TORKEVEX-529748 format. One record per residue: residue in one letter; x, y, z of N, C-alpha, C in turn. Coordinates in steps of 0.001 Angstrom, whole numbers, padded with zeros to 6 digits, always signed. Example, Ala and Ser with C-alpha at 12.3 -4.5 7.8 and 13.67 -1.06 7.14 Angstrom:
BEGIN
a+013190-005690+007800+012300-004500+007800+013200-003300+007800;s+012850-002250+007080+013670-001060+007140+012900+000030+007870;
***
This chain:
BEGIN
m+000870-001211-000003-000010+000052+000030+000879+001248-000028;d+000707+002148-000992+001476+003318-001006+000964+004407-000216;v+001635+005565-000135+001236+006636+000818-000173+007093+000562;l-000513+007270-000756-001806+007794-001068-002882+006845-000655;d-002657+005504-000863-003674+004492-000433-003827+004564+001074;w-002705+004733+001811-002798+004740+003310-003543+005925+003723;i-003189+007112+003186-003855+008364+003582-005363+008302+003202;t-005681+007760+002070-007077+007715+001599-007862+006726+002530;a-007184+005583+002898-007869+004670+003850-008081+005285+005183;f-007135+006048+005672-007278+006720+006976-008394+007746+006873;a-008393+008565+005763-009442+009528+005675-010864+008884+005567;n-010942+007713+004856-012223+007003+004927-012573+006435+006237;w-011590+006070+007036-011840+005567+008389-012301+006686+009329;l-011619+007847+009181-011923+009051+010051-013243+009673+009514;t-014301+009017+009602-015559+009514+009200-016154+010610+010063;k-017231+011144+009611-017930+012194+010356-018321+011672+011740;e-018744+010428+011757-019181+009852+013029-017985+009758+014011;r-016835+009275+013499-015646+009153+014386-015184+010542+014876;l-015266+011548+013972-014878+012899+014361-015834+013443+015414;l-017115+013067+015327-018070+013462+016326-017654+012862+017655;l-017226+011571+017679-016759+010951+018922-015585+011712+019463;l-014659+012158+018589-013513+012911+019033-013929+014280+019610;a-015101+014781+019221-015543+016077+019754-016096+016002+021180;i-016555+014835+021638-017152+014621+022901-016318+015126+024050;p-015039+014814+024108-014239+015298+025327-013883+016752+025197;v-014015+017434+024067-013621+018807+023950-014331+019748+024893;p-015622+019729+025072-016227+020587+026096-015744+020304+027496;i-015405+019095+027803-014888+018747+029127-013525+019513+029318;v-012666+019370+028262-011382+020053+028347-011535+021537+028442;m-012492+022073+027714-012741+023566+027738-013279+023969+029128;y-014108+023088+029704-014583+023351+031088-013403+023424+032073;l-012531+022469+031967-011336+022364+032907-010448+023600+032718;l-010468+024142+031506-009583+025335+031211-010240+026637+031598;g-011446+026565+032166-012154+027786+032667-013460+028195+031989;k-013760+027461+030889-014999+027797+030125-016186+027048+030817;r-016621+027552+031944-017692+026786+032719-018930+026647+031964;e-019279+027636+031079-020519+027530+030398-020538+026329+029342;e-019420+025741+029082-019378+024634+028136-020178+023443+028650;l-020336+023255+029970-021153+022213+030534-022422+022707+031226;g-022820+023955+030955-024010+024493+031475-025292+023971+030788;w-026392+024307+031388-027668+023834+030846-027954+024358+029391;h-027581+025619+029222-027778+026195+027900-026994+025414+026815;a-025763+025050+027171-024903+024306+026236-025425+022927+025994;i-025854+022316+027092-026418+020960+026998-027618+020858+026105;q-028563+021877+026270-029768+021982+025422-029401+022176+023948;n-028425+023037+023682-028071+023285+022267-027447+021990+021711;t-026514+021396+022454-025816+020203+021929-026776+019068+021737;s-027786+018951+022593-028802+017861+022408-029605+018187+021131;a-029925+019397+020936-030704+019731+019690-029830+019362+018457;t-028534+019699+018539-027650+019450+017394-027684+017982+017105;i-027536+017122+018050-027467+015668+017939-028762+015174+017313;l-029914+015674+017754-031170+015243+017252-031394+015685+015828;v-030845+016863+015442-030942+017339+014023-030113+016366+013176;m-028934+015928+013750-028163+014938+012936-028922+013600+012770;v-029655+013197+013809-030418+011943+013754-031444+012074+012663;m-032122+013177+012573-033151+013420+011572-032560+013419+010150;n-031306+013984+010059-030626+013973+008771-030369+012516+008372;y-029916+011708+009348-029617+010296+009012-030892+009514+008660;a-031964+009863+009231-033270+009283+008890-033644+009506+007462;v-033417+010776+007056-033698+011115+005647-032676+010371+004713;m-031416+010311+005115-030438+009691+004248-030740+008254+004072;l-031159+007558+005182-031423+006165+005078-032623+005804+004195;t-033644+006727+004187-034875+006515+003505-034868+007073+002069;c-034179+008192+001882-034284+008910+000495-032975+009079-000163;h-031833+008693+000426-030560+009002-000124-030369+008434-001490;p-030756+007193-001874-030528+006707-003209-031166+007632-004264;e-032456+008015-003972-033175+008893-004903-032480+010214-005011;i-032123+010798-003849-031499+012109-003918-030185+012057-004618;n-029371+010974-004376-028065+010802-005014-028234+010644-006494;a-029209+009849-006930-029456+009642-008357-029856+010977-008961;f-030715+011789-008356-031044+013088-008894-029869+013995-009026;a-029013+014022-008032-027749+014841-008048-026845+014372-009200;q-026702+013048-009389-025846+012519-010430-026365+012877-011756;a-027708+012717-011912-028288+013067-013184-028036+014566-013580;g-028217+015425-012578-027906+016807-012722-026475+017129-013104;y-025567+016372-012529-024154+016551-012787-023851+016050-014222;d-024477+014895-014611-024234+014460-015944-024827+015380-016987;a-025911+016008-016686-026566+016916-017632-025727+018154-017872;l-024883+018537-016796-024052+019675-016995-022962+019466-018054;n-022558+018194-018192-021480+017854-019162-020236+018800-019010;i-019747+018862-017866-018634+019729-017545-017331+019173-018119;p-016525+019907-018913-015307+019396-019459-014280+019315-018265;r-013325+018414-018369-012365+018177-017299-010959+018392-017758;l-010047+018586-016823-008660+018627-017147-008218+017235-017576;p-007098+017104-018269-006545+015761-018605-006409+014873-017438;a-006661+013614-017557-006662+012675-016425-005255+012622-015746;d-004187+012823-016472-002867+012740-015951-002276+014127-015565;f-003145+015104-015421-002687+016500-015193-001838+016666-013950;w-002175+015948-012897-001494+016044-011601-000556+014868-011346;a-000275+014094-012374+000548+012864-012207+001933+013164-011538;t+002523+014256-011910+003892+014583-011406+003886+015499-010234;t+002740+015808-009726+002611+016705-008547+002622+015948-007287;p+003461+016349-006234+003478+015625-005039+002124+015607-004303;l+001855+014601-003543+000599+014391-002877+000304+015552-001995;w+001254+016023-001245+000979+017124-000284+000541+018346-001024;a+001179+018625-002210+000833+019814-002979-000570+019640-003540;t-000906+018435-004140-002211+018217-004540-003295+018296-003555;s-003002+017883-002364-003896+017976-001230-004197+019399-000838;i-003192+020235-000763-003356+021646-000491-004174+022324-001555;l-003863+022031-002837-004604+022588-003951-006082+022176-003865;a-006310+020918-003529-007675+020369-003442-008421+021040-002300;l-007722+021313-001172-008399+022042-000096-008711+023443-000499;a-007790+024127-001178-008085+025509-001622-009216+025523-002634;a-009276+024573-003535-010409+024486-004510-011708+024157-003773;k-011673+023245-002879-012898+022912-002172-013362+024142-001310;d-012484+024854-000755-012850+026007+000040-013429+027110-000822;l-012910+027256-002036-013495+028261-002976-014916+027842-003361;a-015113+026584-003604-016445+026060-003937-017386+026259-002704;d-016852+026000-001524-017652+026149-000305-017930+027655-000061;y-016994+028518-000290-017189+029923-000154-018300+030457-001043;t-018268+029962-002264-019245+030369-003312-020654+030055-002896;i-020868+028770-002566-022260+028389-002209-022621+028945-000853;h-021692+029102+000051-021896+029706+001391-022399+031153+001205;r-021645+031889+000284-022104+033287+000072-023508+033394-000497;l-023823+032460-001423-025132+032429-002061-026230+032089-000991;m-025881+031222-000064-026838+030916+000993-027134+032016+001938;h-026137+032974+002063-026315+034080+002937-026908+035262+002213;s-026883+035289+000863-027316+036494+000159-028646+036238-000630;t-029120+034990-000688-030372+034762-001378-031451+034184-000473;r-032578+034706-000535-033673+034303+000440-034127+032889+000197;w-033898+032326-000975-034329+030930-001275-033322+029902-000792;l-032047+030277-000621-031016+029316-000140-030806+029487+001354;w-031023+030667+001923-030808+030867+003307-031476+029924+004191;p-032844+029465+003908-033437+028503+004830-032681+027155+004999;a-031932+026764+003931-031202+025477+004059-029982+025677+004968;h-029506+026879+005132-028262+027113+005907-028613+027619+007290;a-029875+028002+007506-030255+028611+008817-030059+027730+009913;a-030218+026437+009755-030053+025472+010869-028648+025591+011490;h-027654+025773+010674-026293+025894+011228-026146+027169+012096;h-026865+028162+011752-026777+029410+012516-027806+029543+013679;s-028545+028451+013853-029563+028499+014935-028894+028276+016326;d-027674+027766+016367-027046+027414+017632-026662+028726+018419;t-027219+028916+019546-026906+030096+020404-025765+029820+021327;h-025225+028637+021311-024056+028275+022075-023076+027606+021155;v-022300+028418+020399-021436+027880+019379-020233+027200+020037;n-020077+025958+019768-018840+025240+020175-018575+024144+019152;v-017703+023210+019489-017263+022185+018568-018468+021437+017985;f-019511+021217+018738-020652+020477+018178-021438+021264+017097;t-021326+022577+017104-022027+023354+016078-021679+022916+014707;t-020454+022411+014571-019981+021896+013204-020997+020908+012624;f-021607+020148+013450-022485+019128+013042-023925+019476+012979;r-024258+020700+013309-025613+021171+013146-025839+021756+011807;v-026007+020884+010853-026146+021192+009421-027391+020525+008819;h-028244+021172+008194-029445+020566+007598-029026+019723+006427;y-029768+018628+006176-029455+017766+005064-029448+018463+003704;f-030312+019436+003489-030310+020218+002272-028959+020951+002085;e-028365+021475+003153-027048+022158+003041-025980+021141+002697;v-026055+020003+003363-025023+018934+003045-025062+018610+001590;m-026217+018513+000973-026351+018137-000426-025753+019313-001277;l-026128+020512-000895-025662+021681-001736-024159+021769-001730;m-023586+021697-000430-022185+021857-000367-021422+020743-000995;s-021898+019467-000791-021200+018356-001325-021220+018404-002937;f-022380+018761-003472-022532+018779-004916-021571+019845-005503;t-021472+020954-004849-020603+022044-005344-019160+021644-005346;y-018583+021118-004253-017173+020861-004187-016789+019623-005005;i-017784+018605-005103-017466+017440-005898-017365+017837-007388;i-018210+018810-007824-018155+019330-009218-016729+019958-009419;m-016320+020749-008426-015035+021483-008489-013830+020495-008593;l-013804+019543-007652-012689+018635-007636-012722+017598-008759;t-013864+017260-009270-013964+016384-010367-013520+017073-011697;w-013845+018262-011846-013411+019083-012944-011886+019227-012908;l-011320+019328-011788-009849+019471-011620-009141+018137-011666;q-009911+017069-011869-009415+015682-011915-008670+015331-010573;m-009335+015656-009466-008826+015381-008095-009771+014437-007375;p-010507+013583-007957-011469+012832-007195-010771+011969-006084;e-009450+011574-006326-008891+010631-005394-008496+011366-004077;v-008433+012697-004086-008103+013390-002855-009368+013937-002191;i-010552+013682-002649-011790+014153-002058-011904+013651-000610;p-011635+012409-000231-011678+012005+001153-010703+012790+002036;i-009492+013043+001545-008531+013808+002259-009001+015235+002561;a-009525+015866+001490-009932+017265+001538-011141+017356+002466;t-012144+016460+002435-013300+016567+003220-012976+016339+004659;t-012113+015345+004940-011710+015076+006313-010962+016206+006978;l-009954+016749+006289-009257+017877+006831-010097+019118+007010;s-011037+019282+005975-011994+020473+006063-012888+020347+007266;l-013411+019140+007545-014255+018913+008684-013516+019120+010036;a-012318+018615+010095-011502+018771+011285-011193+020279+011548;h-010878+020982+010465-010700+022456+010707-011963+023144+011075;n-013093+022707+010550-014378+023272+010893-014721+023072+012396;m-014361+021950+012889-014504+021741+014346-013615+022759+015121;y-012400+022927+014640-011523+023828+015300-012046+025243+015387;v-012505+025757+014260-012903+027236+014210-014150+027480+015071;h-014925+026402+015336-016116+026675+016174-015804+026672+017624;l-014585+026402+018064-014204+026471+019458-014439+027916+020023;d-014807+027998+021234-014997+029316+021887-013667+029750+022554;v-012760+030092+021709-011502+030619+022150-011144+031844+021322;g-010247+032697+021832-010008+033956+021178-008812+033994+020270;w-008395+032855+019777-007327+032748+018933-007515+033429+017540;t-006587+034338+017185-006747+035068+015919-005767+034658+014859;h-004683+033901+015175-003598+033466+014259-002700+034627+013955;g-002792+035734+014656-001851+036871+014407-001804+037323+013002;p-000586+037447+012450-000414+037879+011037-001000+036932+010081;l-001195+035611+010444-001769+034647+009578-003342+034722+009517;r-003887+035694+010237-005366+035731+010269-005960+036083+008914;y-005184+036651+008052-005681+036915+006717-005553+035777+005694;v-004959+034654+006232-004632+033461+005447-005527+032270+005885;i-005497+031917+007169-006147+030778+007709-007223+031254+008620;a-008436+030732+008431-009550+031043+009381-009290+030584+010808;s-009571+031468+011745-009357+031193+013131-010712+031114+013875;p-010712+030606+015115-011926+030643+015923-012465+032052+016132;a-011617+033018+016377-012039+034398+016516-012693+034952+015234;f-012114+034627+014148-012658+035006+012803-014034+034408+012558;h-014180+033091+012869-015437+032387+012614-016543+032818+013576;r-016115+033211+014808-017076+033589+015823-017929+034766+015258;w-017287+035657+014589-018014+036830+014023-019050+036379+013002;h-018720+035227+012273-019683+034769+011314-020943+034286+011925;h-020869+033759+013201-022071+033290+013850-022764+034354+014767;a-022217+035536+014724-022720+036628+015578-024095+037054+015058;d-025050+037201+015975-026373+037682+015635-026341+039236+015712;a-025557+039814+014750-025343+041202+014730-025348+041674+013254;p-026162+042719+012874-026260+043072+011439-024928+043401+010799;e-024010+044008+011502-022717+044281+010835-021922+043066+010491;a-022279+041951+011022-021532+040787+010735-022243+039792+009783;y-023452+040086+009396-024164+039269+008513-023441+039097+007127;g-023288+037856+006686-022692+037640+005445-021203+037878+005406;k-020568+037822+006518-019084+038101+006640-018400+036757+007030;n-017086+036746+006712-016223+035607+007096-016814+034298+006625;l-016915+034120+005361-017638+033024+004789-016780+031830+004497;a-015465+032068+004427-014516+030940+004099-014413+030019+005308;n-014344+028719+004982-014255+027686+006029-012825+027549+006535;i-011825+027620+005555-010446+027392+005881-009543+028625+005611;f-009614+029038+004310-008711+030104+003847-009403+031466+003907;s-009073+032247+004923-009698+033515+005035-009309+034522+003964;f-008298+034205+003202-007916+035188+002204-008994+035370+001042;y-009908+034288+001023-011009+034444+000044-011894+035617+000516;d-012135+035783+001769-012910+036877+002319-012165+038182+002129;v-010831+038177+002208-010094+039380+002004-010243+039812+000518;i-010119+038872-000402-010186+039064-001843-011604+039588-002266;f-012596+038928-001771-013944+039291-002183-014715+040300-001251;g-014026+040893-000311-014536+041916+000497-015502+041476+001546;t-015434+040338+002086-016321+039835+003144-015574+039633+004495;y-014345+040028+004543-013517+039873+005792-014032+040869+006856;y-014256+040368+008069-014713+041261+009110-014234+040719+010504;m-013269+041382+011107-012869+041012+012464-012226+042200+013121;p-013129+043207+013583-012637+044403+014115-012047+044250+015520;r-012447+043287+016214-012065+042976+017584-012514+041605+017961;r-012313+041231+019206-012845+040004+019689-014411+040142+019710;c-015052+039071+019226-016502+039135+019123-017186+039056+020495;d-018012+040010+020792-018789+040028+022087-020281+040063+021878;k-020691+039718+020656-022062+039672+020324-022761+038360+020650;p-024083+038363+020749-024740+037078+020944-024678+036161+019798;m-024647+034861+019992-024515+033895+018929-025951+033484+018485;g-026005+032904+017241-027294+032321+016765-027949+033166+015770;a-029222+032846+015516-030002+033505+014551-031454+033724+015025;l-031626+033949+016359-032980+034115+016919-033739+035233+016167;s-033028+036252+015789-033633+037396+015138-034219+036977+013761;s-033806+035884+013214-034375+035351+011885-035578+034589+012142;g-035958+034275+013345-037161+033526+013653-036953+032055+013706;i-035696+031596+013840-035456+030134+013918-035110+029788+015338;e-035660+028642+015807-035414+028204+017163-033982+027745+017367;d-033546+027696+018610-032153+027210+018857-032164+025927+019602;k-033231+025440+020246-033164+024319+021088-034237+023274+020705;n-035107+023621+019765-036160+022653+019372-035734+022040+018072;p-035218+020780+018063-034683+020181+016819-035688+020007+015744;i-036993+019774+016072-038049+019503+015096-038268+020786+014350;l-038401+021900+015057-038583+023205+014370-037372+023683+013571;i-036258+023306+014146-034981+023681+013359-034977+022903+012073;w-035304+021605+012079-035277+020845+010862-036407+021184+009901;l-037537+021616+010397-038609+021938+009554-038589+023387+009024;y-037669+024175+009571-037558+025637+009208-037512+025833+007633;p-036596+025092+006935-036557+025383+005526-037899+025125+004795;f-038616+024087+005164-039896+023805+004512-040908+024916+004817;r-040920+025458+006071-041859+026483+006435-041496+027751+005685;e-040242+028055+005612-039788+029276+004866-040055+029196+003383;w-039744+028027+002790-040039+027835+001376-041491+027898+001108;a-042352+027415+001974-043793+027495+001743-044243+028994+001828;r-043617+029731+002740-043962+031141+002920-043589+031909+001685;l-042346+031612+001155-041820+032338+000049-042692+031990-001243;l-043131+030709-001366-043932+030266-002515-045272+031024-002451;h-045836+031176-001246-047120+031826-001075-046976+033298-001399;e-045866+033944-000972-045638+035355-001310-045436+035549-002810;t-044701+034638-003427-044480+034725-004878-045824+034535-005644;a-046624+033563-005233-047825+033359-005917-048777+034564-005772;r-048828+035152-004579-049620+036321-004342-049144+037449-005295;g-047837+037641-005372-047308+038649-006233-047635+038477-007685;i-047616+037253-008148-047896+036957-009524-049375+037265-009795;l-050249+036796-008849-051664+037073-009070-052008+038603-009008;a-051322+039343-008137-051477+040716-008049-051064+041400-009323;r-049950+041008-009955-049505+041680-011181-050452+041298-012315;r-051024+040064-012316-051954+039707-013360-053259+040474-013241;a-053675+040784-011982-054949+041451-011781-054803+042971-012011;a-053590+043471-011937-053421+044889-012086-053913+045510-013426;p-053567+044892-014618-054074+045378-015871-055603+045437-015925;h-056224+044384-015382-057701+044326-015447-058297+045385-014592;a-057704+045668-013433-058219+046652-012542-058030+048073-013221;a-056928+048273-013940-056739+049544-014620-057752+049735-015732;a-057997+048622-016453-058980+048711-017590-060341+049078-017052;a-060695+048457-015919-061991+048747-015334-062174+050141-014928;e-061044+050763-014448-061069+052138-014016-061269+053037-015247;e-060779+052676-016372-060843+053503-017546-062220+053487-018248;r-062991+052446-017983-064337+052329-018615-065253+053384-018064;p-066044+054071-018884-066971+055006-018333-068033+054446-017470;r-068321+055170-016411-069302+054692-015444-070738+055058-015910;v-071695+054102-015759-073012+054387-016097-073794+054548-014773;i-074289+055835-014563-075038+056061-013327-076524+055858-013579;p-077162+054999-012830-078582+054735-013010-079428+055983-012865;g-080355+056178-013721-081245+057341-013667-080849+058460-014538;e-079566+058431-015154-079143+059547-016020-079726+059280-017414;
***
């Protein structure tokens, strides 16, 4: 077994479930280091909601994943995206290919992440992640199934186009591990490297329920994407409340959290339908106003 096979096998072994198990002792360590709120009732309620949202995601995956996967594959095939030559990276060292794959994946993640924050139709799929009012390592796993599908589809397209499918397990594992790191409630900024690598202090602003921070710090790993595209924001250590209660999404009720996208999309469809009907009715109303009125008795 060569190095690539070993790393790929390890990345496949280090699944999301095993990383979740590694996350369990983190709040205990944080508590021992002085973060008493890590084991408080508020934290326990939020973490419990996160785990139950994950359970609902798995229930959907077990029952509907083949159909959803087939739909996504059909969409990908329909795009007919040209690819780089198959041997394009043949002479590139594995470590360099892995870094390039991480950068490519993060660019894809940044793109769809920005769209989810800037469009009202995609925001409901991402809102579950922002519903946590006690952001810690477990917040990493509070992601709605629709967001998982969107993010996965985007970066798989990117890495397949780049002829990097063999490093997808490496990129996704490292990305998830870093995602767990940036959700820690610590004030680390990375000093001069803060404009290159996302830090916990950087990502905390992303979860702040404060208008000035909305749609900021969207990169998961490489903060220079936010610098380049004008979404970097870290004026000081974040002292704002966490979560998205102002958006009308619950933080501790997993059922309402998971149903939020459906409720929002139903509301948006209703508003859209009313708007269409109003626009269609407007010309008829105007024509009726222009017709001469006949007054009885004249």
